[in-house]
C-alpha positions as CSV (number, residue, x, y, z in Angstrom):
1,M,19.5,105.3,70.9
2,E,23.3,105.6,71.5
3,K,24.3,105.8,75.1
4,I,27.4,108.1,75.7
5,D,30.0,107.0,78.2
6,F,32.2,110.0,78.8
7,K,34.9,107.9,80.4
8,K,35.5,106.5,76.9
9,T,34.8,109.7,74.8
10,M,37.1,111.7,77.0
11,K,39.5,108.9,77.8
12,A,42.6,111.1,78.2
13,L,40.9,112.9,81.1
14,W,39.5,109.9,83.0
15,Q,41.8,107.0,82.0
16,P,45.4,108.1,82.5
17,P,48.2,105.5,82.8
18,A,49.1,104.2,86.2
19,G,52.5,104.8,87.5
20,K,53.1,107.7,85.2
21,F,52.4,111.5,85.4
22,T,51.0,113.1,82.3
23,L,50.0,116.7,81.5
24,V,46.5,117.3,80.1
25,E,44.5,120.3,79.2
26,V,41.2,120.0,80.9
27,P,38.3,121.9,79.2
28,R,35.6,123.8,80.9
29,M,33.0,121.3,82.1
30,R,29.7,121.7,84.0
31,F,29.2,120.0,87.5
32,L,26.6,119.4,90.0
33,K,28.5,120.4,93.2
34,I,28.2,120.4,97.1
35,D,30.8,121.8,99.5
36,G,31.5,120.6,102.9
37,K,34.1,119.9,105.7
38,G,35.1,116.9,107.6
39,D,36.4,113.3,107.4
40,P,34.8,111.7,104.4
41,N,34.8,108.4,106.4
42,T,32.8,109.8,109.2
43,A,31.3,113.2,108.5
44,P,27.5,113.0,108.0
45,D,27.6,116.0,105.7
46,Y,29.8,114.0,103.3
47,A,27.5,111.0,103.1
48,R,24.6,113.3,102.6
49,A,26.3,115.3,99.8
50,V,27.2,112.2,97.9
51,E,23.6,110.9,98.3
52,W,22.2,114.2,97.0
53,L,24.6,114.2,94.0
54,Y,23.5,110.9,92.9
55,S,19.8,111.4,93.7
56,V,19.7,114.4,91.4
57,S,22.0,113.1,88.7
58,Y,20.0,110.0,87.9
59,P,16.6,111.7,87.4
60,V,18.3,114.2,85.2
61,K,19.8,111.5,83.1
62,F,16.4,109.7,82.8
63,A,14.8,113.0,81.8
64,S,17.5,113.6,79.1
65,K,16.8,110.2,77.7
66,K,13.0,110.6,77.7
67,D,12.6,114.2,76.8
68,L,15.7,115.0,74.7
69,G,16.5,111.5,73.2
70,K,20.0,111.7,74.7
71,D,21.2,108.9,76.9
72,Y,24.4,108.7,78.8
73,T,26.1,106.9,81.6
74,V,26.1,109.0,84.8
75,A,29.7,110.4,85.2
76,P,31.8,109.1,88.3
77,L,31.9,111.0,91.6
78,E,34.7,113.6,91.9
79,G,36.1,115.6,94.6
80,L,38.2,118.7,95.2
81,W,40.2,118.6,98.4
82,W,42.1,121.2,100.5
83,A,42.4,122.7,104.0
84,E,42.6,126.3,105.3
85,D,46.0,125.2,106.8
86,M,47.5,122.8,104.2
87,T,49.6,121.1,106.8
88,A,46.3,119.6,108.1
89,F,45.8,118.1,104.6
90,A,49.3,116.8,104.3
91,S,49.3,115.3,107.7
92,G,46.0,113.6,107.2
93,D,43.9,115.6,109.8
94,R,40.7,114.7,108.1
95,A,38.5,116.6,110.4
96,E,40.0,119.8,108.9
97,W,39.6,118.8,105.3
98,L,37.4,121.0,103.1
99,W,35.9,119.5,100.0
100,T,33.7,120.0,97.0
101,M,32.1,116.9,95.8
102,M,30.7,116.8,92.2
103,I,29.4,114.9,89.3
104,M,29.9,116.1,85.7
105,Q,26.8,117.0,83.8
106,P,26.5,116.9,79.9
107,D,26.6,120.4,78.5
108,W,23.0,120.1,77.2
109,I,21.7,119.7,80.8
110,T,19.8,122.9,81.8
111,Q,19.2,124.4,85.2
112,E,15.6,123.7,84.8
113,M,16.3,120.0,84.4
114,I,18.5,120.2,87.6
115,D,15.7,121.9,89.5
116,A,13.3,119.1,88.4
117,G,15.8,116.5,89.7
118,I,16.1,118.3,93.0
119,E,12.4,118.3,93.5
120,K,12.2,114.5,92.8
121,A,15.1,113.9,95.4
122,R,13.4,116.2,97.9
123,G,10.6,113.8,98.5
124,K,13.1,111.2,99.7
125,L,15.9,113.4,101.3
126,G,14.2,116.5,102.5
127,D,15.7,120.0,101.9
128,P,18.9,119.9,99.8
129,P,22.3,121.1,101.1
130,S,22.5,124.9,100.7
131,T,25.6,124.7,98.5
132,L,24.0,122.3,96.0
133,R,24.6,124.0,92.5
134,L,25.2,123.5,88.9
135,E,28.4,125.3,88.0
136,D,31.1,125.4,85.4
137,Y,34.6,124.4,86.3
138,D,37.6,125.5,84.0
139,E,40.5,123.5,85.3
140,G,42.9,124.0,82.5
141,L,46.5,122.6,82.5
142,S,46.8,119.7,84.9
143,V,49.1,116.8,85.9
144,Q,47.4,113.5,86.6
145,T,48.0,109.8,87.2
146,M,45.9,106.7,87.9
147,H,46.2,105.4,91.5
148,I,45.3,101.8,91.9
149,G,44.7,100.8,95.5
150,P,43.1,102.0,98.7
151,Y,42.5,105.8,99.2
152,S,44.8,105.6,102.3
153,A,47.7,104.7,100.1
154,E,47.5,107.8,97.8
155,A,49.9,110.0,99.8
156,P,53.2,108.8,98.4
157,T,52.0,109.3,94.8
158,I,50.7,112.7,95.6
159,A,54.1,113.5,97.2
160,R,56.0,112.5,94.1
161,M,53.7,114.6,92.0
162,H,54.2,117.7,94.0
163,N,57.9,117.1,95.1
164,D,59.4,115.6,92.0
165,F,57.4,115.8,88.7
166,M,56.1,119.4,89.1
167,P,59.5,121.0,90.1
168,E,61.3,119.0,87.5
169,N,58.9,120.4,84.9
170,G,58.7,124.0,86.1
171,L,55.2,123.7,87.4
172,V,53.4,125.0,90.6
173,P,49.9,124.3,91.9
174,N,47.0,126.3,90.3
175,G,44.0,125.0,92.2
176,H,42.7,122.2,94.5
177,H,43.8,118.7,94.7
178,H,41.3,116.7,92.6
179,E,40.3,113.0,92.6
180,I,38.0,111.1,90.4
181,Y,36.6,107.8,91.8
182,L,36.2,105.2,89.1
183,G,35.4,102.4,91.4
184,D,32.7,101.8,94.0
185,P,34.4,101.2,97.4
186,R,31.2,99.2,98.4
187,K,31.7,96.7,95.6
188,V,35.4,96.8,94.7
189,A,38.3,95.5,96.9
190,P,40.5,98.3,98.2
191,E,43.6,97.1,96.4
192,K,41.6,97.2,93.1
193,L,40.1,100.7,93.4
194,K,41.0,103.1,90.6
195,T,41.3,106.8,91.3
196,V,42.5,109.6,89.1
197,L,44.7,112.0,91.1
198,R,44.9,115.4,89.5
199,Q,46.5,118.7,90.2
200,P,45.9,121.9,88.2
201,V,49.2,123.6,87.5
202,K,50.8,126.6,85.9
203,K,54.3,127.5,84.9
204,A,56.4,128.6,87.8
């Protein structure tokens, strides 16, 4: 049975070059999502959201392999980030950050499969977060780059994206700041972490 690795089959979306901004057209994809607020390093809701996303995604993957004969690698964790007052986001006031954490699900995964995965996770984790859902996300035209290094060092690259590349190319933001986490910070040294930094855009 072939095992699909979406990081390879959709390489342009998840493996952009480092040190360079590129434009991509991101197709509509389906995600398991949870919303929240607070510092990702300290907020209990953030840790709980990530635990729930993985605790549902893996049973769904195993069910897909067993029942449908379709095996795949669980996609990496992704996050949409913003704040009601964007100065809090730019200044790093993480307590005010809003986020949607999410994991992409293959298009053949049904709501019934997700529901079964939730029931399996419920035995270990209790009731799921109220915002846990399967939902399409149509990002469209986006600028992105690969950041290599600790999350705390992303700000200069994000600033160049917004202050240099986007104005020079006649682009303005068209959605929330998006990050895709390709490395596990529990296992990878901070200086070697790989994170896709993405911003949906539109013509000014």
